[in-house]
C-alpha positions in Angstrom: 35.8 21.6 36.1 36.4 18.6 38.4 34.0 15.6 37.9 33.8 13.0 40.7 33.3 9.5 39.4 32.3 6.0 40.6 34.4 3.1 39.6 32.7 -0.3 39.4 35.0 -3.2 38.4 35.6 -6.9 38.3 39.3 -7.6 38.2 40.4 -5.2 35.4 37.0 -4.8 33.5 35.7 -1.4 34.4 32.5 0.7 34.4 33.0 4.4 35.3 30.1 6.7 36.1 30.0 10.5 36.4 28.2 11.2 39.7 26.9 14.7 38.8 25.9 13.7 35.2 23.2 11.2 35.7 23.7 8.2 33.3 27.0 9.3 31.8 29.4 6.3 31.7 32.4 4.7 30.0 33.6 1.1 29.8 37.1 -0.3 29.4 39.2 -3.4 29.8 40.8 -1.6 32.7 40.4 1.7 34.6 42.9 3.6 32.5 41.2 2.6 29.2 37.8 3.6 30.5 39.1 7.0 31.8 40.7 7.8 28.5 37.1 7.9 27.0 35.7 10.0 29.9 36.4 13.5 28.6 34.5 12.8 25.3 31.6 11.2 27.2 31.1 14.1 29.6 31.3 16.7 26.8 28.8 14.9 24.7 26.5 14.5 27.7 26.6 18.2 28.5 25.9 19.0 24.9 22.9 16.7 25.0 21.6 17.9 28.3 22.3 21.6 28.0 22.3 22.1 24.2 25.6 24.0 24.7 29.1 22.7 24.4 31.5 22.8 27.4 34.8 24.1 26.2 36.7 24.3 29.5 39.1 21.8 31.0 37.8 18.6 32.7 39.6 16.8 35.5 38.4 13.6 37.2 38.5 12.4 40.8 37.4 9.0 42.1 34.6 9.3 44.7 33.7 5.7 45.2 35.4 2.3 44.4 33.1 -0.7 44.1 34.4 -4.2 43.4 31.9 -6.5 41.8 31.5 -10.2 40.9 29.4 -9.4 37.8 30.3 -9.4 34.1 31.3 -5.7 34.0 32.6 -6.1 30.5 29.0 -6.6 29.4 27.7 -3.7 31.4 26.3 -6.0 34.2 26.0 -3.6 37.2 24.5 -3.6 40.6 26.1 -0.6 42.3 24.1 2.0 44.2 25.9 5.2 44.7 26.1 6.9 48.1 24.5 9.9 46.5 21.5 7.7 45.5 20.4 7.0 49.1 19.2 10.4 50.6 15.7 11.7 50.3 14.7 13.9 47.3 13.4 17.4 47.2 10.6 18.1 44.7 13.1 20.1 42.6 15.6 17.3 42.5 13.0 14.8 41.5 11.7 17.1 38.7 15.2 17.3 37.3 15.8 13.5 37.4 12.5 12.8 35.8 13.1 15.4 33.1 16.4 13.7 32.2 14.9 10.3 32.1 12.1 11.5 29.9 14.4 13.5 27.6 16.5 10.4 27.3 13.5 8.3 26.2 12.5 11.0 23.7 16.1 11.0 22.3 16.1 7.2 22.0 12.8 7.2 20.2 14.1 9.9 17.8 17.2 7.9 17.0 15.3 4.7 16.5 12.7 6.4 14.2 15.6 7.7 12.0 17.1 4.3 11.3 16.5 3.5 7.6 16.1 -0.3 7.9 15.4 -1.3 11.5 16.1 -5.0 10.9 19.4 -4.7 9.1 22.7 -5.0 11.0 26.4 -5.5 10.8 26.7 -6.9 14.3 27.5 -10.5 15.2 25.2 -12.3 17.6 26.7 -13.4 20.9 25.4 -14.4 24.3 25.9 -12.6 27.6 24.6 -13.0 31.1 21.1 -11.8 30.0 21.0 -13.8 26.7 21.7 -12.8 23.2 22.7 -9.2 22.7 20.3 -7.2 20.6 21.9 -6.5 17.2 19.2 -4.8 15.1 17.7 -1.4 15.8 14.3 -3.2 16.5 15.9 -5.6 19.0 17.8 -2.7 20.7 14.6 -0.7 20.9 12.5 -3.5 22.4 15.3 -4.5 24.9 15.7 -0.9 26.1 12.0 -0.2 26.3 11.3 -3.4 28.1 13.3 -2.6 31.2 10.6 -0.2 32.2 8.6 -2.6 34.3 11.7 -4.2 35.7 13.3 -0.9 36.9 10.1 0.5 38.4 9.2 -2.9 39.8 12.4 -2.9 41.9 11.0 0.1 43.9 7.5 -1.4 44.2 5.9 0.4 41.3 3.8 -1.6 38.8 4.5 -0.6 35.3 4.0 -1.7 31.7 6.4 -1.9 28.7 4.2 -0.4 26.0 3.2 1.1 23.7 6.5 2.9 23.3 9.6 3.8 25.3 8.4 7.4 26.1 4.8 6.6 27.0 5.4 3.6 29.3 8.1 5.5 31.2 5.8 8.6 31.5 2.9 6.4 32.7 5.1 4.7 35.4 6.3 8.1 36.7 2.6 9.1 37.0 1.9 5.9 39.0 4.9 6.7 41.2 3.7 10.2 41.9 0.4 8.8 43.2 2.4 7.5 46.2 2.5 10.0 49.1 6.0 9.1 50.2 7.9 8.7 46.8 10.2 11.6 47.6 11.5 9.7 50.7 13.7 7.8 48.1 13.5 4.6 50.1 16.2 2.0 49.4 14.7 -1.4 48.4 16.3 -4.8 48.4 15.5 -5.9 44.9 16.1 -8.9 42.7 19.5 -10.7 42.8 20.5 -9.0 46.0 20.7 -5.6 44.3 19.6 -2.4 46.1 17.5 0.2 44.4 16.2 3.7 45.0 14.2 6.2 42.9 17.4 8.1 42.3 19.0 5.0 41.0 16.1 4.1 38.8 16.4 7.5 37.1 20.1 7.1 36.6 19.8 3.6 35.3 17.2 4.7 32.7 19.6 7.3 31.2 22.6 5.0 31.5 20.8 2.0 29.9 19.4 4.3 27.1 22.9 5.6 26.4 24.4 2.1 26.2 22.0 0.9 23.5 21.7 4.2 21.8 25.5 4.3 21.3 25.4 0.8 19.8 22.4 1.7 17.6 24.0 4.9 16.3 27.4 3.3 15.6 25.8 0.4 13.9 23.7 2.7 11.7 26.7 4.7 10.7 28.6 1.6 9.6 25.6 0.1 7.7 23.9 3.1 6.2 26.6 5.9 6.4 27.5 8.5 9.0 24.6 10.8 8.2 21.9 8.2 7.7 20.6 8.4 11.3 20.2 11.4 13.6 22.4 11.8 16.7 20.2 13.3 19.4 22.5 12.1 22.2 25.4 14.1 20.6 27.7 11.0 20.7 31.2 11.4 19.3 
């Protein structure tokens, strides 16, 4: 199976996204390092999404190349894919929404399983958005609290509580009250970044996976490999 990918990079630092697998991504200090992780990422994503492992061969082909001025090494991203610009069918929207909501449910399940949500082995450091979250509680709050930001970028007023699943579901219901939401209009959002509904859905799954990987790996190191559940099927 051939997987087209989007490469976003600043000098050598690289983010690589799988266009057909909404939210699947890898990072690396260069393109080659990132691509070396891509096979595992796609297989774990398919297992999470379909509950069935993919055992065939994977090949990868670059579909888009985006140079960025952002801190790619810290997952700072502003790319909008060409595939995120066209209008949506009702069926496509239902699929994207389902993935975003499944991702929220998986994130909640992982967080709930962490034995001590305020214990960590990670060192604090600052990035473009401030101190990185290092405890499970901080990771959860940070991930949940992009809800109002992401939906706000496409003109939808949203809240960040009470939990990651509920606030995301409420915002989708608000979105669906708009008669033209399937037009998938492209908005000029904050910091010169362009957004669409397709991109919002992809960014939710992507952002969930970034912090879920960090949370799961931290939990394995602090509490043991079987201490927390692995609903995202990370390897």
